[in-house]
N, CA, C and O atoms as a GROMACS GRO file, in nm:
protein
  332
    1MET      N    1   1.523   8.629   8.898
    1MET     CA    2   1.407   8.714   8.887
    1MET      C    3   1.392   8.759   8.742
    1MET      O    4   1.487   8.806   8.680
    2GLU      N    5   1.274   8.744   8.690
    2GLU     CA    6   1.247   8.778   8.551
    2GLU      C    7   1.196   8.922   8.540
    2GLU      O    8   1.116   8.966   8.622
    3LEU      N    9   1.243   8.992   8.437
    3LEU     CA   10   1.198   9.130   8.415
    3LEU      C   11   1.059   9.132   8.354
    3LEU      O   12   1.028   9.052   8.266
    4SER      N   13   0.977   9.223   8.400
    4SER     CA   14   0.847   9.241   8.337
    4SER      C   15   0.869   9.311   8.203
    4SER      O   16   0.977   9.363   8.177
    5ALA      N   17   0.766   9.311   8.119
    5ALA     CA   18   0.777   9.376   7.988
    5ALA      C   19   0.807   9.525   8.005
    5ALA      O   20   0.882   9.581   7.926
    6CYS      N   21   0.748   9.588   8.106
    6CYS     CA   22   0.772   9.731   8.130
    6CYS      C   23   0.917   9.754   8.172
    6CYS      O   24   0.981   9.847   8.123
    7GLN      N   25   0.968   9.671   8.262
    7GLN     CA   26   1.106   9.685   8.307
    7GLN      C   27   1.203   9.660   8.192
    7GLN      O   28   1.303   9.730   8.178
    8HIS      N   29   1.172   9.560   8.111
    8HIS     CA   30   1.258   9.531   7.997
    8HIS      C   31   1.258   9.648   7.899
    8HIS      O   32   1.364   9.687   7.849
    9GLY      N   33   1.142   9.706   7.872
    9GLY     CA   34   1.133   9.820   7.782
    9GLY      C   35   1.208   9.940   7.836
    9GLY      O   36   1.276  10.010   7.761
   10ARG      N   37   1.197   9.964   7.967
   10ARG     CA   38   1.269  10.074   8.030
   10ARG      C   39   1.420  10.052   8.019
   10ARG      O   40   1.495  10.146   7.992
   11SER      N   41   1.462   9.928   8.041
   11SER     CA   42   1.604   9.894   8.030
   11SER      C   43   1.654   9.918   7.888
   11SER      O   44   1.764   9.969   7.868
   12GLU      N   45   1.573   9.882   7.789
   12GLU     CA   46   1.610   9.903   7.649
   12GLU      C   47   1.624  10.051   7.616
   12GLU      O   48   1.716  10.091   7.546
   13VAL      N   49   1.532  10.132   7.667
   13VAL     CA   50   1.537  10.276   7.642
   13VAL      C   51   1.662  10.336   7.706
   13VAL      O   52   1.729  10.419   7.644
   14TRP      N   53   1.693  10.296   7.831
   14TRP     CA   54   1.814  10.349   7.896
   14TRP      C   55   1.938  10.307   7.820
   14TRP      O   56   2.034  10.385   7.810
   15GLY      N   57   1.939  10.185   7.765
   15GLY     CA   58   2.053  10.142   7.684
   15GLY      C   59   2.068  10.230   7.560
   15GLY      O   60   2.180  10.264   7.522
   16LEU      N   61   1.957  10.265   7.498
   16LEU     CA   62   1.961  10.353   7.381
   16LEU      C   63   2.011  10.492   7.418
   16LEU      O   64   2.088  10.552   7.344
   17ILE      N   65   1.966  10.542   7.531
   17ILE     CA   66   2.011  10.675   7.575
   17ILE      C   67   2.161  10.675   7.598
   17ILE      O   68   2.231  10.767   7.557
   18GLU      N   69   2.211  10.570   7.664
   18GLU     CA   70   2.355  10.560   7.687
   18GLU      C   71   2.431  10.549   7.555
   18GLU      O   72   2.537  10.611   7.539
   19ALA      N   73   2.378  10.471   7.462
   19ALA     CA   74   2.443  10.456   7.331
   19ALA      C   75   2.446  10.589   7.256
   19ALA      O   76   2.546  10.623   7.193
   20LEU      N   77   2.337  10.665   7.263
   20LEU     CA   78   2.334  10.796   7.197
   20LEU      C   79   2.436  10.890   7.260
   20LEU      O   80   2.506  10.963   7.190
   21ASP      N   81   2.445  10.888   7.393
   21ASP     CA   82   2.544  10.972   7.461
   21ASP      C   83   2.686  10.938   7.416
   21ASP      O   84   2.766  11.027   7.390
   22LEU      N   85   2.716  10.808   7.406
   22LEU     CA   86   2.850  10.767   7.364
   22LEU      C   87   2.877  10.809   7.220
   22LEU      O   88   2.986  10.856   7.188
   23ARG      N   89   2.779  10.792   7.133
   23ARG     CA   90   2.798  10.831   6.992
   23ARG      C   91   2.818  10.982   6.980
   23ARG      O   92   2.895  11.027   6.896
   24GLU      N   93   2.749  11.059   7.063
   24GLU     CA   94   2.768  11.205   7.062
   24GLU      C   95   2.908  11.241   7.109
   24GLU      O   96   2.970  11.333   7.054
   25GLN      N   97   2.959  11.170   7.209
   25GLN     CA   98   3.095  11.195   7.257
   25GLN      C   99   3.198  11.159   7.150
   25GLN      O  100   3.295  11.232   7.130
   26VAL      N  101   3.176  11.047   7.082
   26VAL     CA  102   3.267  11.006   6.975
   26VAL      C  103   3.269  11.111   6.864
   26VAL      O  104   3.375  11.149   6.816
   27LEU      N  105   3.151  11.157   6.824
   27LEU     CA  106   3.144  11.259   6.719
   27LEU      C  107   3.217  11.386   6.762
   27LEU      O  108   3.292  11.443   6.684
   28ALA      N  109   3.195  11.430   6.884
   28ALA     CA  110   3.262  11.552   6.933
   28ALA      C  111   3.414  11.534   6.931
   28ALA      O  112   3.487  11.625   6.892
   29ASP      N  113   3.462  11.417   6.974
   29ASP     CA  114   3.606  11.391   6.973
   29ASP      C  115   3.661  11.388   6.831
   29ASP      O  116   3.766  11.445   6.804
   30TYR      N  117   3.590  11.322   6.740
   30TYR     CA  118   3.636  11.315   6.601
   30TYR      C  119   3.642  11.454   6.539
   30TYR      O  120   3.737  11.487   6.468
   31GLU      N  121   3.538  11.536   6.565
   31GLU     CA  122   3.538  11.672   6.511
   31GLU      C  123   3.657  11.752   6.564
   31GLU      O  124   3.722  11.827   6.490
   32ARG      N  125   3.685  11.736   6.693
   32ARG     CA  126   3.795  11.810   6.755
   32ARG      C  127   3.931  11.763   6.704
   32ARG      O  128   4.018  11.845   6.675
   33VAL      N  129   3.949  11.631   6.691
   33VAL     CA  130   4.080  11.576   6.656
   33VAL      C  131   4.100  11.570   6.504
   33VAL      O  132   4.207  11.606   6.455
   34LEU      N  133   3.999  11.524   6.431
   34LEU     CA  134   4.015  11.499   6.288
   34LEU      C  135   3.961  11.611   6.199
   34LEU      O  136   4.001  11.624   6.083
   35GLY      N  137   3.870  11.692   6.254
   35GLY     CA  138   3.807  11.796   6.174
   35GLY      C  139   3.669  11.752   6.128
   35GLY      O  140   3.636  11.633   6.130
   36THR      N  141   3.589  11.849   6.086
   36THR     CA  142   3.449  11.820   6.052
   36THR      C  143   3.431  11.749   5.919
   36THR      O  144   3.328  11.686   5.897
   37ASP      N  145   3.531  11.758   5.829
   37ASP     CA  146   3.515  11.698   5.696
   37ASP      C  147   3.589  11.566   5.680
   37ASP      O  148   3.590  11.509   5.570
   38HIS      N  149   3.650  11.516   5.785
   38HIS     CA  150   3.724  11.389   5.776
   38HIS      C  151   3.625  11.274   5.756
   38HIS      O  152   3.517  11.276   5.816
   39PRO      N  153   3.659  11.175   5.673
   39PRO     CA  154   3.566  11.063   5.648
   39PRO      C  155   3.521  10.991   5.776
   39PRO      O  156   3.405  10.950   5.785
   40ASP      N  157   3.609  10.974   5.874
   40ASP     CA  158   3.569  10.907   5.998
   40ASP      C  159   3.470  10.993   6.077
   40ASP      O  160   3.380  10.940   6.143
   41THR      N  161   3.486  11.125   6.071
   41THR     CA  162   3.393  11.216   6.138
   41THR      C  163   3.256  11.208   6.069
   41THR      O  164   3.153  11.205   6.136
   42LEU      N  165   3.256  11.204   5.939
   42LEU     CA  166   3.130  11.193   5.865
   42LEU      C  167   3.060  11.061   5.895
   42LEU      O  168   2.937  11.057   5.906
   43THR      N  169   3.137  10.954   5.908
   43THR     CA  170   3.080  10.824   5.944
   43THR      C  171   3.020  10.829   6.084
   43THR      O  172   2.911  10.776   6.107
   44ALA      N  173   3.091  10.891   6.178
   44ALA     CA  174   3.041  10.904   6.315
   44ALA      C  175   2.911  10.985   6.317
   44ALA      O  176   2.819  10.952   6.392
   45ARG      N  177   2.904  11.090   6.236
   45ARG     CA  178   2.783  11.172   6.228
   45ARG      C  179   2.666  11.089   6.172
   45ARG      O  180   2.554  11.098   6.222
   46SER      N  181   2.694  11.009   6.070
   46SER     CA  182   2.592  10.923   6.013
   46SER      C  183   2.545  10.818   6.113
   46SER      O  184   2.425  10.791   6.124
   47ASN      N  185   2.639  10.759   6.186
   47ASN     CA  186   2.603  10.659   6.287
   47ASN      C  187   2.515  10.720   6.396
   47ASN      O  188   2.421  10.655   6.443
   48LEU      N  189   2.544  10.842   6.435
   48LEU     CA  190   2.463  10.910   6.536
   48LEU      C  191   2.321  10.933   6.483
   48LEU      O  192   2.223  10.913   6.555
   49ALA      N  193   2.311  10.976   6.359
   49ALA     CA  194   2.179  10.999   6.299
   49ALA      C  195   2.098  10.870   6.293
   49ALA      O  196   1.979  10.870   6.322
   50LEU      N  197   2.162  10.760   6.254
   50LEU     CA  198   2.093  10.631   6.249
   50LEU      C  199   2.052  10.584   6.388
   50LEU      O  200   1.945  10.525   6.405
   51ALA      N  201   2.135  10.611   6.487
   51ALA     CA  202   2.100  10.574   6.625
   51ALA      C  203   1.980  10.653   6.674
   51ALA      O  204   1.894  10.599   6.743
   52HIS      N  205   1.972  10.782   6.638
   52HIS     CA  206   1.856  10.863   6.674
   52HIS      C  207   1.730  10.809   6.606
   52HIS      O  208   1.624  10.804   6.667
   53LYS      N  209   1.743  10.769   6.483
   53LYS     CA  210   1.628  10.714   6.410
   53LYS      C  211   1.582  10.583   6.473
   53LYS      O  212   1.462  10.560   6.486
   54ALA      N  213   1.676  10.498   6.512
   54ALA     CA  214   1.641  10.371   6.576
   54ALA      C  215   1.576  10.396   6.712
   54ALA      O  216   1.481  10.326   6.748
   55ALA      N  217   1.626  10.493   6.787
   55ALA     CA  218   1.567  10.526   6.917
   55ALA      C  219   1.424  10.576   6.900
   55ALA      O  220   1.337  10.542   6.979
   56ALA      N  221   1.400  10.655   6.797
   56ALA     CA  222   1.264  10.703   6.771
   56ALA      C  223   1.172  10.587   6.736
   56ALA      O  224   1.055  10.587   6.776
   57ALA      N  225   1.222  10.489   6.664
   57ALA     CA  226   1.141  10.373   6.627
   57ALA      C  227   1.104  10.290   6.750
   57ALA      O  228   0.995  10.234   6.756
   58VAL      N  229   1.193  10.283   6.847
   58VAL     CA  230   1.164  10.208   6.969
   58VAL      C  231   1.062  10.283   7.054
   58VAL      O  232   0.974  10.221   7.114
   59GLN      N  233   1.074  10.414   7.060
   59GLN     CA  234   0.984  10.494   7.144
   59GLN      C  235   0.845  10.505   7.083
   59GLN      O  236   0.747  10.512   7.157
   60GLN      N  237   0.836  10.507   6.951
   60GLN     CA  238   0.707  10.519   6.884
   60GLN      C  239   0.700  10.417   6.771
   60GLN      O  240   0.710  10.453   6.654
   61PRO      N  241   0.684  10.289   6.805
   61PRO     CA  242   0.693  10.184   6.703
   61PRO      C  243   0.586  10.192   6.594
   61PRO      O  244   0.607  10.140   6.485
   62ASP      N  245   0.472  10.255   6.622
   62ASP     CA  246   0.365  10.260   6.521
   62ASP      C  247   0.385  10.372   6.419
   62ASP      O  248   0.331  10.364   6.309
   63THR      N  249   0.462  10.475   6.455
   63THR     CA  250   0.470  10.591   6.367
   63THR      C  251   0.610  10.616   6.311
   63THR      O  252   0.623  10.678   6.205
   64ALA      N  253   0.713  10.570   6.378
   64ALA     CA  254   0.850  10.600   6.334
   64ALA      C  255   0.893  10.503   6.224
   64ALA      O  256   0.868  10.383   6.235
   65PRO      N  257   0.956  10.553   6.119
   65PRO     CA  258   1.005  10.463   6.013
   65PRO      C  259   1.124  10.383   6.063
   65PRO      O  260   1.203  10.430   6.145
   66LEU      N  261   1.136  10.261   6.014
   66LEU     CA  262   1.249  10.178   6.050
   66LEU      C  263   1.371  10.220   5.970
   66LEU      O  264   1.359  10.256   5.852
   67PRO      N  265   1.488  10.218   6.032
   67PRO     CA  266   1.609  10.251   5.956
   67PRO      C  267   1.634  10.147   5.849
   67PRO      O  268   1.610  10.028   5.870
   68THR      N  269   1.680  10.192   5.735
   68THR     CA  270   1.709  10.100   5.625
   68THR      C  271   1.858  10.099   5.596
   68THR      O  272   1.927  10.199   5.615
   69VAL      N  273   1.904   9.986   5.550
   69VAL     CA  274   2.043   9.972   5.511
   69VAL      C  275   2.045   9.958   5.360
   69VAL      O  276   1.979   9.868   5.306
   70PRO      N  277   2.119  10.044   5.290
   70PRO     CA  278   2.121  10.033   5.144
   70PRO      C  279   2.182   9.901   5.100
   70PRO      O  280   2.277   9.852   5.161
   71GLY      N  281   2.127   9.845   4.995
   71GLY     CA  282   2.180   9.721   4.940
   71GLY      C  283   2.300   9.748   4.852
   71GLY      O  284   2.342   9.863   4.836
   72PRO      N  285   2.356   9.644   4.795
   72PRO     CA  286   2.473   9.664   4.708
   72PRO      C  287   2.437   9.753   4.590
   72PRO      O  288   2.329   9.742   4.532
   73GLN      N  289   2.528   9.840   4.557
   73GLN     CA  290   2.507   9.932   4.446
   73GLN      C  291   2.583   9.881   4.323
   73GLN      O  292   2.693   9.828   4.337
   74PRO      N  293   2.525   9.896   4.204
   74PRO     CA  294   2.597   9.855   4.084
   74PRO      C  295   2.714   9.949   4.060
   74PRO      O  296   2.713  10.063   4.107
   75PRO      N  297   2.815   9.903   3.990
   75PRO     CA  298   2.928   9.991   3.958
   75PRO      C  299   2.879  10.114   3.886
   75PRO      O  300   2.791  10.106   3.800
   76SER      N  301   2.936  10.231   3.921
   76SER     CA  302   2.889  10.355   3.861
   76SER      C  303   2.950  10.380   3.724
   76SER      O  304   2.890  10.448   3.641
   77ASP      N  305   3.069  10.325   3.699
   77ASP     CA  306   3.136  10.349   3.572
   77ASP      C  307   3.136  10.219   3.493
   77ASP      O  308   3.207  10.124   3.528
   78THR      N  309   3.056  10.214   3.386
   78THR     CA  310   3.046  10.091   3.305
   78THR      C  311   3.128  10.100   3.178
   78THR      O  312   3.121  10.012   3.093
   79SER      N  313   3.207  10.207   3.163
   79SER     CA  314   3.284  10.225   3.040
   79SER      C  315   3.406  10.134   3.034
   79SER      O  316   3.462  10.115   2.926
   80GLU      N  317   3.448  10.076   3.144
   80GLU     CA  318   3.567   9.993   3.147
   80GLU      C  319   3.530   9.845   3.139
   80GLU      O  320   3.570   9.766   3.225
   81GLN      N  321   3.455   9.807   3.037
   81GLN     CA  322   3.417   9.668   3.017
   81GLN      C  323   3.522   9.600   2.931
   81GLN      O  324   3.577   9.661   2.840
   82PRO      N  325   3.551   9.471   2.960
   82PRO     CA  326   3.649   9.400   2.877
   82PRO      C  327   3.601   9.387   2.734
   82PRO      O  328   3.482   9.371   2.707
   83ALA      N  329   3.696   9.395   2.643
   83ALA     CA  330   3.660   9.387   2.501
   83ALA      C  331   3.649   9.245   2.454
   83ALA      O  332   3.620   9.220   2.337
   0.00000   0.00000   0.00000
């Protein structure tokens, strides 16, 4: 049986809701175990924010901005160049 576009969209939204719930649980656990300033906790917080942004883009594709991934950054310290 093939899913209709509406059923597929509903399934996608429920998947996003479940993913957001899991990311929120991970963040809460990291904060409790590692502390709020630990690098892994900060990464989990960032991942949750990106997941919320992606969910908003799916729910409102015409108005929500797409999440962007930063490209490679040049080295910040150029003083250590070979002579």
